[in-house]
C-alpha positions in Angstrom: -40.3 -150.4 -70.4 -38.0 -150.3 -67.2 -34.6 -148.6 -67.1 -32.8 -151.6 -66.9 -34.4 -152.9 -70.2 -33.9 -149.8 -71.9 -30.1 -149.8 -70.9 -30.1 -153.5 -71.9 -31.6 -152.6 -75.7 -29.0 -149.8 -75.7 -26.1 -151.7 -75.1 -27.2 -154.5 -77.4 -27.7 -151.7 -80.1 -24.4 -150.8 -79.3 -23.1 -154.3 -79.5 -24.7 -154.5 -83.1 -23.0 -151.3 -84.3 -19.5 -152.7 -82.7 -20.0 -155.7 -84.8 -20.6 -153.4 -88.1 -17.3 -151.7 -87.8 -14.8 -152.2 -90.5 -12.2 -150.1 -88.7 -10.6 -150.7 -85.4 -10.2 -146.8 -84.7 -14.1 -146.6 -84.9 -14.7 -150.0 -83.3 -13.0 -149.4 -80.0 -14.8 -146.7 -78.5 -17.9 -148.3 -79.6 -16.8 -151.4 -77.7 -16.0 -149.4 -74.4 -19.7 -147.6 -74.7 -20.9 -151.1 -75.2 -19.0 -152.4 -72.1 -20.0 -149.4 -70.0 -23.9 -150.0 -70.8 -23.7 -153.8 -70.3 -22.2 -153.2 -67.2 -25.0 -150.6 -66.3 -27.6 -153.2 -67.3 -25.7 -156.1 -65.6 -25.8 -153.9 -62.2 -29.3 -152.5 -62.5 -30.8 -156.1 -63.7 -28.7 -158.0 -61.2 -27.1 -160.4 -63.8 -23.5 -161.4 -62.6 -22.2 -163.0 -65.5 -23.2 -160.1 -67.8 -21.5 -157.9 -65.1 -18.1 -159.8 -64.8 -18.2 -160.3 -68.5 -18.0 -156.7 -69.3 -16.1 -155.6 -66.2 -13.4 -158.1 -67.6 -13.6 -156.7 -71.2 -13.6 -153.0 -70.6 -10.0 -152.8 -69.5 -9.4 -154.9 -72.8 -10.8 -152.4 -74.7 -9.5 -149.5 -73.6 -6.1 -150.9 -73.8 -6.6 -151.7 -77.4 -8.1 -148.4 -78.1 -5.1 -146.8 -76.8 -2.9 -149.1 -78.7 -5.2 -148.2 -81.8 -5.0 -144.5 -81.1 -1.1 -144.6 -81.6 -1.1 -146.5 -84.9 -1.1 -143.2 -87.3 1.8 -141.6 -85.5 3.8 -144.9 -85.6 3.0 -145.4 -89.3 4.0 -141.8 -90.0 7.4 -142.6 -88.2 7.9 -145.7 -90.0 7.2 -144.0 -93.3 9.6 -141.0 -92.3 12.8 -143.5 -91.4 11.8 -145.5 -94.7 11.8 -142.6 -96.7 15.3 -141.3 -95.3 16.8 -144.8 -96.0 15.1 -144.7 -99.5 16.7 -141.3 -100.2 20.0 -142.7 -99.2 20.1 -146.1 -101.1 18.9 -144.2 -104.1 22.1 -142.2 -104.5 24.4 -143.1 -107.0 27.2 -145.2 -105.9 30.5 -146.2 -107.2 30.9 -150.1 -106.4 34.1 -150.5 -104.4 35.7 -153.3 -102.7 33.1 -155.3 -100.6 30.3 -153.3 -101.8 27.4 -154.7 -103.9 25.2 -152.8 -106.5 22.0 -154.0 -105.1 22.5 -152.8 -101.6 19.1 -151.3 -100.0 17.2 -152.5 -103.1 14.6 -154.5 -100.7 14.4 -151.2 -98.7 13.7 -149.3 -101.5 10.8 -151.3 -102.7 9.4 -151.5 -99.3 9.4 -147.5 -99.3 7.5 -147.6 -102.7 5.1 -150.0 -101.4 4.2 -148.0 -98.5 3.9 -144.8 -100.1 1.5 -146.0 -102.5 
């Protein structure tokens, strides 16, 4: 088996593994590795369409990987913000002029759903 063939089969195996991922946080690094392997395969085997495709897909997968990597931090910030709002709307209030008893109820329900 030649080096390009070995690299092509490795890239194909990585592609299958990428399709088998259920979570984006695991899929994106595999997709980047797949793109790198296919770029090597396309260059060594002189396959311009394969090379061009994966040269185009590599920055897309790198960008999406960076977005997914920031997701847990954004979710934690959103939960903290919603928890602060829920604490504020959970305080007992005296209805006054222009106030409603149900103020913040939707937000409290959203916090309860996110914390589950």
